[in-house]
N, C-alpha and C positions, 0 to 999 in steps of 0.2 A: 811394791816393786821388789823383785829379787835382785840382789847385788852380789857380784862375784869379785873377790879381792884377796890378795895375799897380805898377811899381817905378820910382821916378824920382830925379832929382838936383835938389834945391833948392839951387842953387849960390850960396853966400855968398862964394865966392872970385872970382866974375866971370870964369870961364874962357871963352875964346872957342872957336869951333868951326872952327878952321883945318883944312886938309887933313892936317896932321901932328899934330893934337891927339888925346889919348886919347879924348875924347868923340866925335870924328869916327870914329875906329876902332871904337868901341863901336856907333855908329849903323850903320855899314856891315857889321859882323860881330858881331851880338848873340849871346848864349848860345842854345843849342838851346831851342826852345819859346817864344822871345821875339821880338817885332817892335817896332820903334820906332813910337810914335804920331806922326802927321804934324804936328799943330798944338799950339801952346802950349809950355810948358816941357818939358824932356826927360823922357819916360817910356817905359818898355818895357811892353808888354802881354805877360804871360807865362802859360803853362800849364806846370805842373810836377807830376810825380808824386812824392809824398812822404807820409809818415805823417801829418804835420800841416802846417797853413799856415805856422807858424813855421819848420819845417824846409825847406819849399819856398822861402820867401823867403830864408832863410840860404844855401841852395845857390846861388841866382842871385846874390845880393849878394856872396858869397864868390868866385864865379867871376869876377865883374866886377872885384873888388878885385885878385885874383891876375893876371888877364890885362891889365887896363888901368890899375891903380893908382887907380881911382876908388871912392869910398865912396858908394854909393847910399843915400839917406837919407829917402825919401818914398814912402809907400804911397798917398798921396792921401786919407788920413783927415783930414777937416777939423775934426771936432768931437771932439777927443781927450778932452774932459771927459765925454762920454757913455760909457756902459758897458753891457755886456750879458754875462750869465753864460751864454752859448750854446755853450760847449764849445771844443775845441781848434781848430775850423775856421770859426768864425763871426766876427761883428763884434768881439766881445771879443778874439779872437786877433789881428784886424787892428790894434786899438788897442795891444795889447801889442807887436806887431812894429813899429808906427810909433814908439812911445816908444823902443824899443831902437835902431832905426835912427838916430833923432835923437840919442840919447845917444852912440852910437859916433862919429858924424860930429862932433858938437860937442866931445866929449872930445878927439878928435884935433886939432881946431883949437886947443885949449888946451895941447896937449903931452902928454896922457896916452897911455900905451902900451896895447896890447892886453892885456898882462899886468896892468896896473893895473886895467883893467875886469873881467877874469876874476877877479882876486883880490877885487875889490869884490863882484861877484855871488856868488861862492862864500861869502864871509864873511857877507853879508846873508842869502842863501838857505838856507844850511845851518849857519851858525855857525862855519865854519872856512875859512881861506884855503888849506889844503892841497889838492892836486889830487884826491885820492880819499878824502874824509872817510868814516869808518866809517858804513855804512848809507845813503850817498847814491848811488843807482843810477838814472840816467835819469829818465824821466817818472814822477810819482806821481799816480795818479788822484785822490787826496784833496787835491791841491795841494801847495805847498811847505811844508816843516816850519815851524812858528812858533817 
């Protein structure tokens, strides 16, 4: 499934865009299927083939992190308190992705590691911090276990 989304950097660190900056490198050589938007804060407009919106966003954000060391943290969802149970690829999925992007970015600013975040999600979502808890395999159509 082809997903269309904008993914940006709400930069609380005040990075500039000099010729040698990672942000300049990203703007001049974005991931496949993405183009920088011309006006306003930094955003990429992306088309990505993936099973779900969350997977497509993760693919682009992960590639940017690996190539440029930047943590993109904004999908442009402005009313995060609004909610829609419209499936894995609708507005509800956008708000989930927005919350996760913000959490990852802000946790990094506080000093949390990726392992801290993965352990937190595993513990809360499946009741275990071990990498492969019994019975936890990928997406479950009925939602996360309670």
